[in-house]
N, C-alpha and C positions, 0 to 999 in steps of 0.2 A: 553625740560621739561616744563610742564605746571605750575609748582610752581616757584614763585619768591619771593625774600626778599630784603629789603633795607639794613638791618644791621644784622650782625652775632654776636652772643655772645657765648663764650665758658665758661662753668661753671667749676670751679676747685673743689678741695676737700671740701665737705660740701655744695656745691651749685649745686644741681641736678635738680632743676626746677626753672623757672623764672616767669611764670604766669600760671593761671589755665585754662583759656578759650583758648585752643590750638587745632590745627590739627596736628597730628603726621604723618610724612611721612618717608618712607624708600627710601634711595638713594644708588644706586650702582655706584661706580666711577671706572675709569680705574685702580685705586690703591686699590680696594677692598671696603668693607663697612666701614662707619664711626664707631665711638665708640658706637653709639646708634641711635635710631630713632631721627630725627630732629623735634623739636616742633616749629610750626609756630603760631605766635600770633601778636597782634597789640599793639603798644605803641605810643602815640602821633600822631596817624594817619599814622604811618610807620609800614611796615611789618617786623617782627623780626624773625630770625631763631636762635633758641637756641639749643646748643649741649653740654651735659656734657662730657668733654674730657676723663674722666675716665669711662664713662658709668654711668647710673643712679644708678647701684648697686655697683659702684666702683670696677668693675671687671678687669679693665686694669691698671696694675702698670705703673709708668711713662715711663719706658724703652720699654713698649709693646704697648703704645698708637698708634693707626694708624694715625699718624700725617698727612701723605700725603693724605690719604683718607678724613680726617676731613676738611683740608683746601680746597681740590679740590671740595668737596661737597658744601662748601660755595661759591666757584667760580661758580659752576654750577647753584646755585640759584641766582647769579647775585648780591651778596651783595657788597655794596660800601665801607663799613667800617667793621672792626672787633674790638669788645671790649672784652678784655680777663682778667678778674680778676683771681688772684691766691692766695692761701694760701702760705705765705713765711716766712722765718726766718730772724731775724735781726743779723747783724754782728757788729753793733755799739750801744753803750749804749744809744745814743740820739734818736735812732729809736726804739720806744717802741711798745710792743704788743698793738694792737688796732689802731696803726697809719696806714695811707695809704702811699705808695710810688709809684709815677708815674715814672717808670724806663725809663732811656734814653740810656742805653747801657747794654751789657751782655758779660760774659766770658763763653765760652763753655768748660765744663769738662766732657761731656758725650762721649760715644763711641758706635759704631755699630748701630746707629739709621739711618733710611733712611732720609737724610736731604737735598735732592735736587731733583727737577724734571728733572734736566739735567744730566742724567746718560749715555747719548749717545743714538743714534749717534749724536743727537743735543747737542752741548756744549755751555754753556754761563757762564760767570763769572760776578756775580752781585756785586755791591758795598755794602760793609758791614757797611759803615758809616751811622749813623742814622737808625738803624734797627726799631726804633719806630717812628711813624709818628709825626712830630713836631706840626702840627695843632691839631691833635687829643689829643696829650699830653696837649697842652695849654687849650683845652676845659675841659679835665678831671681835671686839676689843678684848674681852675676857678670854676668848679662845686663843688669840695670838699670844697674850701674856702668859697663859698657862703652858703654851708650847715653847716659850722662851724666844719668841720672835720679836724683833724690835718693831714696835708699832706706834704710830702717831695717832692719838685718839680723835683728832679732828683735822680738817683741812679743806680749804676751798680749792676746787678744781676749775681751771679755766678751760673751756672746751673750744678748741679751734677747728676750723673747717677741714683741714687736711686736703689731699693726702700729703702735702708738703709739710715739713717741720718749720718752726718759727725762724724768722730772721733774728739777728742779734738785737736789733732795735725793739722788736716785738717782745722778745724775752726779757729785756731790761725793763720794759714798760710793765709787763705782767708781774715781775718781781717787786718793782717799786710800788705797785698797787697793793702789795701785801698778800697776793695769792700764793698758794703753796705748791700746787700740782698742776700739770698740764696733760691733756688727753684729747682724743679726737672723737670719742664715741659716747660720752656720758649724756650728751644732749642730742636728741630728745628722749633717749631710752628711759632715764629715771623719771621724767615728768609724764611720759605715757603710762608708765606703771602706776603713777599716782592717780592719773585720770581713771584708770581701771580699778582703783582701790586695792592694788596688790602691794603689800609692804616690800620695800626694795632696799638692798644695801650694796654699796660699792666697796670693794677692797682693791686699792690701787697698789700694785707692785711696782716700785720705783726701779726703772731700768737705766736711767741716764740723767744728765743735768741739762736737758733741753739744748739751748744754743751755747752752753757754757755758762760760767759764773763771772760776773764783772769783777775784775781785780785778781782773778786766778787764771792765768794763761795756761796752766798745766791741765785744766779741765777742758777736754775737747768737745765740740758740738756733737749732738746725737747723730747716729746713723741707723738705718733700718737693721743692718746686720747686728749692731750692738744691742738693740732692743730685743731682737729675737734670741740672741745668745744669752743675755741675762735672764730673760723669762724662761728659756729652756733649762737653764741651770737651776732655777727655782720652781720648776713645774711640779715636782713631787711635794714640795712644801706648800704650794698653793692648793693642790688637791687635798692634802691632809687637813689644811685649815677648813676647806669647804666641807669635808666629811665630818669634821668635829663640830662645826656649826650645825649641820643637818641633824646630828645626833641629839643636839640640845633643843631642837625646835619641837613645839607641840603642834600636832596636826590633827 
């Protein structure tokens, strides 16, 4: 392939473009086509590959995203790092809408998704500990702090199947288990990156309180409109964090 990139960025709900001066390319992988064309641009002298994981028209629900093709396309481009912002819900009162969480672990509650490149005849068992790259996480945390953004330095994200949001009973269960954040796309995306040996970091932008918080009737359950509204309001902040992280990366 003639095209190369240094850093890959996945856009989540509400983040469908990263820069304006781009070259768009089609990539065919052994696992099919990615969610959309990949946009190539330059930030801080580094070549960036941007892909909206849902497609730029949000045509792929979370359980239908071609995760294996998306990650493999990034590998084909030779990216050395992947930055993956996501719209996420909070399971704790102290993690508020507008906050950022740099996740350090996940719990998988999805099913039926193609979640490994080792389907046979080659078999390999990768280590699940530290699914998010520690060095990238440290850079993301420091970047947010320097920008004055309220950031939580760690958090466990529970990944649900979607596309529906949680019931109240499910949300209470997740909270009582001590998990922090809820999302629909972190699995298998982060673990596929690990299989391919690409350092990966998730930055969760908190848009809502999931199904509400027990004991606080003033907090309303999440709606799709509210998620997109909060993410849209923070779009420029998310992009600035991504650009500042990229600037600090060695490629």
